[in-house]
KEKE-3310 file (N, C-alpha, C; in steps of 0.2 Angstrom, whole numbers, plus 5000, padded with zeros to 4 digits):
npx = (5201:5189:5188:5184:5170:5165:5165:5156:5145:5142:5140:5129:5119:5120:5115:5102:5097:5095:5083:5067:5058:5045:5042:5045:5056:5071:5087:5081:5072:5056:5052:5043:5033:5026:5021:5026:5026:5026:5035:5042:5051:5061:5068:5079:5071:5059:5046:5047:5037:5036:5027:5018:5027:5030:5034:5030:5032:5032:5031:5037:5026:5015:4998:4982:4967:4957:4953:4954:4948:4950:4950:4942:4946:4954:4945:4941:4953:4954:4942:4942:4951:4945:4945:4935:4928:4937:4936:4931:4929:4925:4928:4918:4906:4896:4904:4908:4906:4904:4892:4892:4898:4888:4879:4886:4887:4874:4870:4879:4891:4901:4908:4905:4918:4921:4925:4931:4935:4938:4942:4935:4942:4939:4930:4938:4947:4940:4936:4948:4957:4970:4976:4976:4971:4975:4975:4985:4980:4978:4970:4969:4980:4985:4977:4980:4993:4992:4986:4995:5005:4998:5000:4993:4994:4998:4995:4999:4991:4992:4987:4983:4992:5000:5008:5005:4991:4992:5000:4992:4984:4994:4995:4987:4996:5003:4992:4989:5001:4999:4988:4990:4988:4995:4996:4983:4982:4993:4988:4976:4981:4991:4981:4973:4984:4988:4976:4975:4986:4984:4973:4979:4987:4979:4977:4989:4993:4985:4980:4973:4972:4962:4960:4960:4955:4954:4945:4938:4934:4939:4934:4945:4953:4957:4961:4972:4976:4993:5006:5012:5004:4992:4980:4983:4992:4983:4975:4984:4987:4975:4974:4973:4976:4982:4980:4989:5000:5013:5018:5028:5023:5017:5006:4993:4990:4988:4977:4971:4954:4954:4967:4965:4954:4960:4968:4960:4948:4944:4946:4942:4937:4930:4934:4932:4925:4922:4908:4897:4879:4871:4870:4863:4868:4881:4881:4875:4885:4895:4893:4902:4906:4900:4906:4915:4921:4919:4909:4898:4897:4892:4901:4906:4912:4910:4918:4907:4898:4895:4889:4882:4867:4872:4881:4893:4907:4911:4922:4933:4935:4934:4939:4951:4958:4953:4961:4961:4947:4945:4953:4947:4935:4939:4945:4933:4926:4934:4939:4927:4926:4935:4931:4918:4908:4908:4902:4901:4909:4914:4914:4903:4892:4888:4873)
npy = (4961:4952:4952:4964:4964:4954:4960:4971:4964:4958:4969:4974:4964:4964:4976:4975:4965:4972:4979:4975:4964:4970:4981:4997:4997:5002:4999:4992:5001:5008:5021:5036:5049:5060:5058:5060:5055:5042:5026:5012:4998:4985:4971:4957:4946:4951:4965:4981:4994:5011:5023:5038:5040:5028:5011:4996:4979:4967:4950:4944:4941:4942:4942:4951:4946:4949:4964:4978:4994:5010:5024:5035:5037:5026:5017:5021:5020:5006:5002:5007:4999:4987:4979:4979:4969:4964:4971:4969:4976:4991:5007:5019:5020:5029:5039:5037:5040:5031:5021:5007:5004:5006:4997:4985:4985:4983:4971:4963:4959:4967:4973:4985:4991:5000:5018:5035:5037:5024:5007:4991:4978:4964:4962:4964:4954:4943:4944:4941:4949:4951:4963:4980:4995:5012:5028:5040:5040:5044:5038:5025:5019:5010:4998:4995:4992:4980:4972:4971:4963:4951:4947:4953:4964:4982:4996:5012:5026:5041:5051:5064:5073:5076:5087:5089:5087:5076:5069:5064:5056:5047:5037:5026:5018:5012:5005:4997:4989:4983:4975:4967:4973:4980:4983:4988:4999:5007:5010:5017:5028:5033:5038:5047:5057:5061:5067:5078:5085:5089:5097:5107:5113:5120:5132:5139:5150:5160:5177:5183:5181:5177:5182:5172:5164:5154:5142:5144:5153:5146:5145:5157:5158:5160:5147:5147:5140:5135:5141:5130:5120:5106:5112:5125:5122:5117:5128:5137:5129:5130:5142:5152:5166:5163:5170:5168:5162:5164:5161:5150:5137:5120:5116:5123:5141:5150:5163:5180:5186:5199:5200:5191:5198:5210:5206:5199:5205:5210:5200:5189:5176:5165:5149:5134:5135:5129:5118:5124:5126:5136:5153:5159:5150:5154:5167:5165:5159:5168:5185:5195:5189:5193:5204:5203:5204:5193:5186:5195:5195:5183:5173:5161:5146:5128:5113:5103:5095:5083:5075:5064:5059:5058:5068:5064:5065:5064:5070:5068:5055:5048:5060:5061:5053:5057:5069:5076:5080:5088:5098:5102:5106:5119:5126:5127:5136:5148:5151:5148:5149:5140:5127:5124:5114:5107:5100:5104:5094:5091:5103:5116:5129:5142:5148)
npz = (4863:4863:4877:4881:4875:4882:4894:4893:4889:4902:4910:4904:4907:4921:4924:4918:4927:4938:4936:4938:4928:4917:4926:4935:4942:4948:4952:4963:4968:4965:4954:4956:4947:4952:4965:4982:4994:4996:4992:4984:4988:4982:4988:4990:4996:5000:4999:5002:5007:5009:5016:5021:5031:5037:5037:5028:5028:5015:5010:4994:4981:4988:4991:4991:4997:5006:5014:5025:5027:5033:5029:5017:5004:5000:4996:4983:4975:4976:4971:4958:4951:4951:4962:4972:4979:4988:4999:5016:5027:5035:5043:5051:5041:5035:5031:5018:5001:4991:4984:4985:4997:5007:5002:5004:5018:5022:5016:5022:5018:5020:5034:5048:5057:5066:5072:5070:5083:5089:5086:5082:5089:5091:5080:5069:5070:5068:5055:5048:5040:5026:5026:5033:5028:5031:5038:5048:5065:5081:5090:5085:5085:5096:5094:5081:5082:5090:5081:5071:5077:5076:5064:5054:5040:5041:5032:5029:5022:5014:5004:5004:5008:4996:4985:4971:4960:4951:4959:4969:4962:4957:4967:4963:4957:4968:4974:4963:4963:4976:4974:4963:4951:4941:4927:4924:4933:4928:4915:4918:4925:4915:4905:4912:4916:4903:4898:4908:4905:4892:4895:4903:4893:4886:4893:4893:4884:4887:4890:4900:4917:4929:4947:4962:4977:4992:5003:5020:5035:5050:5066:5074:5063:5046:5036:5024:5009:5005:4993:4987:4988:4982:4978:4974:4963:4954:4952:4945:4934:4928:4923:4932:4944:4958:4973:4985:4979:4980:4993:5000:5004:5008:5015:5025:5029:5043:5045:5048:5047:5042:5036:5025:5020:5015:5005:4997:4993:4982:4973:4959:4959:4971:4976:4981:4994:5007:5011:5008:5004:4999:4997:5008:5018:5018:5023:5035:5042:5042:5041:5037:5025:5014:5009:5000:4984:4975:4980:4979:4965:4962:4961:4968:4973:4978:4981:4981:4972:4971:4982:4995:5004:5016:5017:5013:5002:4985:4980:4988:4987:4972:4967:4970:4961:4948:4943:4931:4929:4939:4936:4924:4929:4936:4926:4918:4926:4927:4913:4904:4890:4885:4886:4880:4880:4891:4907:4924:4936:4950:4956:4962:4959:4971:4975)
capx = (5193:5184:5188:5179:5164:5162:5164:5150:5139:5142:5137:5121:5116:5120:5110:5095:5094:5093:5077:5062:5053:5038:5041:5049:5061:5078:5091:5077:5067:5051:5052:5037:5034:5024:5020:5032:5025:5027:5039:5042:5058:5061:5073:5079:5066:5052:5044:5046:5032:5037:5021:5016:5033:5030:5037:5027:5036:5028:5034:5036:5021:5010:4991:4977:4961:4953:4956:4950:4950:4948:4950:4938:4950:4956:4939:4941:4958:4952:4936:4943:4955:4941:4945:4931:4925:4941:4934:4928:4927:4927:4926:4914:4903:4893:4909:4909:4901:4903:4886:4894:4900:4882:4876:4890:4885:4866:4870:4882:4897:4906:4906:4907:4923:4922:4924:4937:4937:4939:4942:4933:4947:4937:4927:4943:4951:4936:4936:4954:4960:4977:4979:4972:4974:4973:4979:4987:4975:4981:4965:4968:4987:4986:4974:4983:4999:4991:4984:5000:5007:4994:5002:4990:4998:4995:4998:4997:4991:4990:4988:4981:4999:5004:5008:5003:4986:4994:5003:4987:4982:4999:4993:4984:5002:5004:4986:4991:5006:4996:4982:4992:4984:4999:4994:4977:4984:4997:4983:4972:4986:4993:4976:4972:4989:4987:4970:4977:4991:4979:4968:4983:4990:4974:4977:4996:4994:4980:4983:4970:4972:4958:4962:4957:4956:4951:4944:4935:4936:4937:4936:4947:4958:4956:4967:4973:4981:5000:5007:5015:4998:4989:4975:4987:4994:4976:4973:4989:4987:4968:4975:4971:4981:4981:4983:4994:5004:5020:5019:5031:5021:5012:5000:4988:4993:4982:4977:4965:4949:4957:4973:4962:4950:4964:4972:4956:4942:4943:4947:4937:4933:4931:4934:4934:4921:4919:4903:4890:4874:4868:4873:4861:4872:4887:4879:4873:4891:4899:4890:4907:4909:4896:4909:4920:4918:4917:4902:4893:4896:4890:4907:4908:4911:4912:4918:4902:4893:4894:4888:4876:4862:4875:4886:4900:4909:4916:4928:4938:4937:4936:4942:4959:4960:4952:4963:4959:4941:4945:4957:4943:4930:4942:4946:4927:4924:4939:4939:4922:4926:4940:4928:4911:4903:4909:4898:4905:4909:4915:4913:4896:4891:4884:4869)
capy = (4964:4948:4953:4970:4962:4950:4965:4975:4959:4957:4975:4975:4959:4966:4982:4972:4961:4977:4981:4970:4963:4973:4986:5003:4996:5004:4998:4990:5007:5010:5028:5040:5055:5066:5057:5061:5053:5034:5023:5004:4995:4978:4968:4950:4942:4955:4972:4987:5000:5017:5028:5041:5040:5021:5006:4990:4974:4962:4944:4944:4936:4943:4943:4953:4943:4952:4970:4983:5001:5015:5030:5034:5038:5019:5013:5024:5017:4999:5000:5008:4994:4981:4974:4981:4964:4962:4975:4965:4979:4999:5011:5025:5018:5034:5044:5035:5042:5026:5018:5000:5003:5005:4991:4980:4985:4981:4964:4959:4957:4972:4975:4991:4989:5006:5025:5039:5036:5017:5001:4985:4973:4957:4961:4964:4948:4938:4945:4938:4952:4951:4970:4986:5001:5017:5034:5040:5042:5042:5034:5019:5016:5004:4992:4993:4989:4974:4968:4970:4957:4946:4945:4958:4970:4988:5001:5019:5029:5049:5055:5071:5077:5077:5093:5090:5083:5070:5064:5060:5051:5041:5031:5021:5013:5009:5001:4992:4984:4979:4971:4964:4976:4985:4985:4992:5005:5011:5012:5023:5033:5037:5041:5053:5061:5063:5072:5083:5089:5092:5103:5112:5116:5125:5139:5141:5156:5165:5184:5186:5176:5179:5181:5166:5163:5148:5141:5149:5154:5140:5148:5163:5158:5157:5143:5148:5135:5138:5141:5124:5115:5104:5117:5131:5119:5117:5135:5139:5125:5132:5148:5158:5169:5161:5176:5166:5157:5166:5158:5143:5131:5115:5116:5129:5147:5153:5171:5183:5188:5205:5198:5188:5203:5215:5204:5195:5208:5211:5193:5187:5170:5161:5143:5130:5138:5124:5114:5128:5124:5141:5160:5160:5148:5158:5173:5163:5157:5174:5191:5198:5186:5197:5210:5200:5205:5187:5184:5200:5194:5176:5169:5158:5138:5123:5106:5098:5094:5075:5073:5060:5062:5059:5073:5061:5069:5060:5074:5066:5049:5048:5066:5060:5050:5061:5076:5079:5082:5094:5104:5104:5110:5125:5129:5129:5142:5153:5152:5144:5148:5135:5121:5126:5109:5104:5102:5104:5087:5091:5110:5119:5136:5143:5154)
capz = (4860:4866:4884:4881:4873:4888:4900:4891:4890:4909:4913:4902:4911:4928:4925:4917:4933:4943:4934:4938:4922:4918:4931:4934:4948:4946:4958:4969:4970:4960:4954:4956:4944:4956:4972:4986:5001:4996:4987:4985:4987:4981:4990:4989:4999:5002:4996:5007:5006:5013:5015:5027:5036:5040:5033:5029:5024:5012:5006:4988:4980:4994:4988:4995:4996:5011:5016:5029:5025:5037:5025:5012:4998:4998:4992:4976:4971:4976:4966:4950:4950:4950:4967:4977:4982:4993:5005:5020:5033:5035:5049:5049:5034:5033:5028:5011:4995:4986:4987:4987:5004:5011:5001:5007:5025:5022:5013:5027:5014:5023:5041:5051:5062:5071:5069:5072:5090:5092:5081:5086:5089:5090:5074:5064:5071:5065:5048:5046:5034:5025:5027:5035:5024:5035:5039:5055:5070:5087:5093:5082:5085:5100:5092:5075:5084:5091:5075:5067:5080:5075:5057:5049:5038:5041:5028:5030:5015:5015:4998:5004:5009:4991:4982:4964:4959:4949:4964:4972:4957:4957:4972:4959:4956:4974:4974:4958:4965:4981:4971:4957:4945:4938:4920:4924:4936:4923:4909:4920:4926:4909:4902:4916:4915:4896:4898:4913:4901:4886:4897:4905:4888:4883:4896:4893:4881:4888:4892:4906:4922:4935:4953:4965:4983:4994:5010:5024:5042:5055:5073:5073:5058:5039:5034:5017:5006:5003:4986:4984:4988:4976:4975:4971:4957:4951:4950:4941:4928:4925:4920:4937:4948:4965:4977:4989:4976:4982:4999:4998:5009:5006:5020:5026:5032:5047:5043:5051:5042:5040:5031:5019:5016:5012:4999:4992:4994:4974:4969:4954:4960:4978:4974:4988:5000:5011:5007:5009:4999:4996:4999:5015:5023:5019:5027:5042:5045:5043:5037:5033:5018:5009:5007:4995:4976:4972:4984:4976:4958:4962:4959:4974:4971:4982:4978:4984:4967:4971:4989:4996:5009:5023:5015:5010:4996:4981:4978:4993:4984:4965:4965:4971:4955:4942:4943:4925:4930:4944:4932:4919:4933:4937:4919:4916:4930:4925:4907:4901:4882:4883:4887:4879:4880:4897:4913:4931:4939:4957:4958:4961:4961:4977:4974)
cpx = (5188:5183:5183:5172:5161:5160:5157:5144:5137:5138:5130:5117:5114:5114:5103:5092:5092:5086:5072:5058:5047:5036:5045:5054:5068:5082:5087:5072:5062:5050:5045:5038:5032:5023:5026:5032:5024:5032:5040:5049:5057:5067:5073:5074:5059:5052:5044:5041:5033:5031:5020:5021:5033:5032:5033:5030:5031:5032:5033:5031:5015:5003:4986:4970:4956:4956:4951:4952:4947:4948:4946:4941:4952:4951:4939:4947:4956:4947:4937:4947:4952:4942:4941:4929:4931:4940:4929:4925:4929:4925:4922:4910:4899:4897:4909:4904:4900:4898:4887:4896:4893:4878:4879:4887:4878:4866:4874:4890:4903:4903:4909:4912:4925:4922:4931:4940:4940:4938:4940:4938:4945:4934:4933:4946:4946:4935:4943:4957:4967:4980:4974:4975:4971:4977:4980:4981:4977:4976:4965:4975:4988:4983:4977:4990:4998:4989:4990:5005:5004:4996:4998:4994:4994:4999:4995:4997:4988:4991:4986:4987:5002:5003:5006:4996:4988:4998:4998:4985:4987:4998:4990:4990:5003:4998:4987:4995:5003:4991:4984:4989:4988:4997:4988:4978:4988:4993:4979:4976:4988:4987:4974:4977:4989:4982:4972:4981:4988:4975:4973:4986:4985:4974:4984:4997:4989:4983:4980:4970:4968:4961:4958:4959:4952:4949:4939:4937:4934:4939:4938:4952:4955:4962:4967:4978:4987:5000:5010:5010:4996:4984:4978:4990:4988:4975:4978:4988:4980:4968:4972:4977:4979:4984:4989:4999:5012:5023:5022:5029:5016:5006:4997:4992:4987:4983:4971:4960:4952:4962:4969:4958:4954:4966:4966:4949:4939:4945:4941:4933:4935:4930:4936:4930:4918:4914:4896:4886:4872:4871:4870:4865:4878:4887:4878:4880:4895:4896:4896:4910:4905:4900:4914:4916:4915:4910:4897:4892:4894:4895:4910:4906:4913:4913:4913:4896:4891:4894:4881:4872:4866:4881:4893:4900:4913:4922:4934:4939:4939:4940:4949:4962:4959:4954:4962:4952:4941:4948:4951:4937:4932:4942:4938:4924:4928:4939:4934:4923:4930:4937:4920:4905:4904:4905:4902:4904:4909:4913:4905:4895:4886:4880:4864)
cpy = (4959:4950:4959:4968:4959:4955:4969:4971:4958:4964:4976:4969:4961:4971:4980:4969:4966:4980:4975:4969:4966:4978:4992:5003:4997:5004:4996:4996:5008:5018:5031:5046:5061:5064:5057:5057:5045:5032:5016:5003:4988:4975:4960:4945:4946:4962:4976:4993:5006:5022:5031:5040:5033:5016:4999:4985:4968:4956:4945:4938:4938:4945:4945:4950:4947:4958:4974:4989:5006:5023:5030:5034:5031:5016:5015:5020:5009:4998:5001:5003:4987:4976:4976:4975:4961:4966:4971:4970:4987:5002:5017:5025:5024:5040:5043:5037:5036:5022:5010:4999:5002:4999:4985:4979:4982:4974:4960:4958:4962:4974:4982:4989:4995:5013:5028:5038:5029:5013:4995:4979:4966:4956:4960:4957:4942:4938:4942:4942:4952:4958:4975:4992:5007:5024:5035:5044:5040:5037:5027:5015:5010:4998:4990:4990:4981:4969:4966:4963:4951:4943:4948:4964:4976:4993:5008:5023:5036:5053:5062:5075:5078:5084:5094:5085:5077:5065:5061:5054:5045:5036:5025:5015:5009:5004:4995:4987:4980:4973:4967:4967:4982:4988:4990:4999:5009:5014:5018:5029:5037:5040:5048:5059:5065:5069:5078:5088:5093:5098:5109:5116:5121:5132:5142:5148:5161:5172:5186:5179:5179:5178:5176:5166:5157:5147:5146:5150:5148:5143:5155:5164:5156:5154:5142:5143:5138:5137:5135:5118:5112:5109:5122:5128:5119:5123:5138:5135:5127:5138:5154:5160:5168:5167:5174:5162:5159:5163:5151:5138:5126:5114:5122:5135:5150:5160:5173:5185:5194:5204:5196:5194:5208:5213:5201:5198:5209:5205:5192:5181:5168:5154:5138:5132:5133:5119:5117:5126:5130:5148:5161:5156:5151:5163:5171:5161:5163:5180:5194:5195:5190:5203:5209:5201:5199:5185:5189:5198:5187:5172:5165:5150:5134:5117:5101:5096:5087:5073:5069:5063:5061:5064:5070:5063:5065:5063:5071:5058:5048:5054:5065:5057:5054:5068:5079:5083:5088:5100:5106:5108:5118:5129:5132:5135:5148:5155:5148:5143:5142:5128:5122:5120:5105:5105:5100:5097:5088:5099:5112:5126:5138:5149:5155)
cpz = (4863:4873:4885:4880:4879:4894:4899:4892:4897:4912:4911:4906:4918:4929:4924:4923:4939:4942:4934:4931:4922:4923:4930:4940:4945:4952:4964:4971:4964:4960:4953:4951:4948:4963:4976:4992:5001:4991:4989:4984:4987:4983:4988:4990:5000:4998:5002:5005:5011:5011:5022:5032:5039:5035:5034:5025:5022:5009:4999:4986:4984:4990:4992:4993:5000:5014:5020:5028:5030:5034:5019:5005:4995:4994:4985:4972:4970:4970:4959:4948:4949:4956:4973:4982:4988:4999:5009:5026:5032:5042:5046:5042:5031:5030:5021:5007:4991:4988:4988:4993:5008:5009:5003:5015:5026:5020:5019:5024:5017:5030:5044:5057:5067:5069:5071:5079:5092:5086:5086:5085:5087:5083:5068:5064:5067:5058:5045:5039:5033:5027:5029:5032:5028:5035:5047:5059:5077:5091:5091:5084:5090:5098:5085:5077:5086:5086:5071:5070:5079:5067:5052:5047:5039:5037:5029:5023:5016:5009:4999:5006:5002:4988:4975:4963:4956:4953:4968:4968:4956:4962:4968:4958:4962:4975:4969:4960:4970:4979:4965:4951:4942:4932:4920:4927:4932:4918:4911:4922:4920:4905:4906:4915:4908:4896:4902:4908:4895:4889:4900:4899:4885:4887:4896:4889:4882:4891:4898:4911:4929:4942:4957:4973:4986:5001:5014:5031:5046:5062:5071:5067:5051:5037:5026:5014:5004:4996:4983:4986:4982:4973:4972:4964:4952:4948:4945:4934:4925:4922:4925:4940:4955:4970:4983:4986:4977:4989:4998:5004:5006:5009:5019:5030:5036:5047:5047:5046:5038:5035:5025:5015:5012:5006:4994:4991:4986:4970:4965:4957:4968:4977:4979:4994:5004:5008:5009:5002:4996:4999:5006:5020:5024:5024:5034:5046:5046:5039:5034:5026:5013:5006:5002:4988:4973:4974:4980:4969:4957:4959:4964:4972:4977:4978:4981:4979:4967:4979:4990:5001:5016:5022:5014:5003:4991:4978:4982:4991:4977:4963:4966:4965:4949:4942:4937:4926:4934:4940:4927:4923:4934:4931:4917:4919:4927:4918:4902:4893:4880:4883:4886:4881:4886:4903:4919:4934:4947:4960:4957:4963:4967:4975:4979)
residu = (MET:ARG:HIS:TYR:LEU:TYR:LEU:ILE:LEU:PHE:LEU:LEU:VAL:THR:ILE:SER:CYS:LYS:ARG:GLU:LYS:GLY:SER:GLU:PHE:ILE:HIS:GLY:VAL:LYS:LYS:ASN:GLU:TYR:ALA:GLN:ASN:PHE:HIS:ILE:ASN:SER:GLU:ALA:GLU:GLU:ILE:LEU:ILE:HIS:SER:ALA:ASN:LYS:ILE:THR:HIS:PHE:PRO:LYS:GLY:PHE:LYS:ILE:ASN:ARG:CYS:ILE:ILE:THR:ASN:THR:SER:SER:SER:ALA:TYR:ILE:ASP:ILE:LEU:GLY:GLU:PHE:ASN:THR:ILE:VAL:GLY:VAL:SER:SER:PRO:ASN:TYR:PHE:TYR:ASN:SER:LYS:ILE:SER:GLU:GLY:ILE:LYS:SER:GLY:SER:ILE:LEU:ASP:ILE:GLY:ASN:ASP:ALA:ASN:LEU:ASN:TYR:GLU:LYS:ILE:ILE:LYS:LEU:LYS:PRO:ASP:ILE:ILE:ILE:THR:SER:GLN:ASN:ALA:ASN:HIS:GLU:LYS:ILE:LEU:ASN:GLN:LEU:ALA:LYS:GLN:GLY:ILE:LYS:VAL:LEU:TYR:VAL:GLU:GLU:PHE:ASN:GLU:GLN:HIS:PRO:LEU:GLY:LYS:MET:GLU:TYR:LEU:LYS:LEU:PHE:GLY:TYR:LEU:PHE:ASN:GLN:ASN:ALA:ARG:ALA:ASP:SER:ILE:TYR:ASN:ASN:ILE:LYS:LYS:ASN:TYR:TYR:GLU:LEU:LYS:ASN:LYS:THR:GLN:ASN:ILE:SER:TYR:ARG:PRO:THR:VAL:PHE:THR:ASN:ILE:MET:TYR:GLY:ASP:SER:TRP:TYR:MET:ALA:GLY:GLY:LYS:SER:PHE:ILE:ALA:GLN:ILE:PHE:ARG:ASP:ALA:GLY:GLY:LYS:TYR:LEU:TRP:GLU:ASP:VAL:ALA:LYS:THR:GLY:THR:ILE:PRO:LEU:SER:PHE:GLU:GLU:VAL:PHE:ILE:LYS:ALA:LYS:ASN:ALA:ASN:TYR:TRP:ILE:GLY:ALA:SER:ASN:PHE:LYS:ASP:LYS:ARG:GLU:ILE:GLU:ASN:SER:ASN:LEU:TYR:TYR:LYS:GLN:PHE:LYS:ALA:TYR:LYS:ASN:ASN:ASP:VAL:TYR:ALA:PHE:ASN:ASN:LYS:GLU:ASN:SER:ASN:LEU:ALA:ASN:ASP:TYR:TYR:GLU:MET:GLY:ASN:ILE:PHE:ALA:ASP:LYS:ILE:LEU:ALA:ASP:VAL:ILE:LYS:VAL:LEU:HIS:PRO:GLU:LEU:LEU:PRO:ASN:TYR:SER:LEU:THR:TYR:LEU:LYS:LYS:ILE:GLU)
# end
């Protein structure tokens, strides 16, 4: 009997040792709920972050004091975790909505280290960053590889490839781990997730689901979001019927104008119509847009309610985190009676 008790105790200790204290590591892997394009492995001597099909190695106890970012979304995750002061360099500063970036550029606390076409190797070396957080760009790869050889960590983050709005938001956990802000990241994550599902539950028993389509023509093609994309998920959770929800694709589907018009000409709402400011801009872009019922009924919306003078859009920054506000926006448009006291955050009616 004692032998079995010792065996059970040994198994319990062994299992507990495979879970790192205060974390969600199971057998060395940190589990995600929604995000599919990153995961974190904890090994004996190091942490491996798999993100955007790249692997970055970190020694245990790695601390970020100085970072460079080349993608606007990273500024939001870092800022909301209270670590904005670690940002010492950015590329294409005019692309950022966060006013702290432009203020940092003016004061000199943040340096402009390049743009989409090129990064300034000498400036980056002088800044002595611990890490560069970026997304894949063929123009940057040569310099990033050189910087990695100098001991600078390079982490690729591409939250925009996630299929679920809460998957984008879950990147908070990745940044929380990077900046030793796990508790804060988990708290924000749990609160937004709770709000999201409370909002979603408001639409589950509705009888009327208005039809929706999205995007616009680019050149000769209308790139319609697939039925497994994050925006299609938003439309479903908001109580809408997305007209391309049965197309099992996560990315966009290139369609002709005629293909879109045949299916969407009588749709109730057109949500996500680029960044048009008014209906005159829509007409100047393509006169045929006027033929859609949603256009005629003034039911066209764009995610550009929070843009600055450089047309930088917070939808692509804090909007990645506040999935609950984006869902609330779409519910307010499709079923305003469900949120009578709510005002739109990211969506704007095009009039």
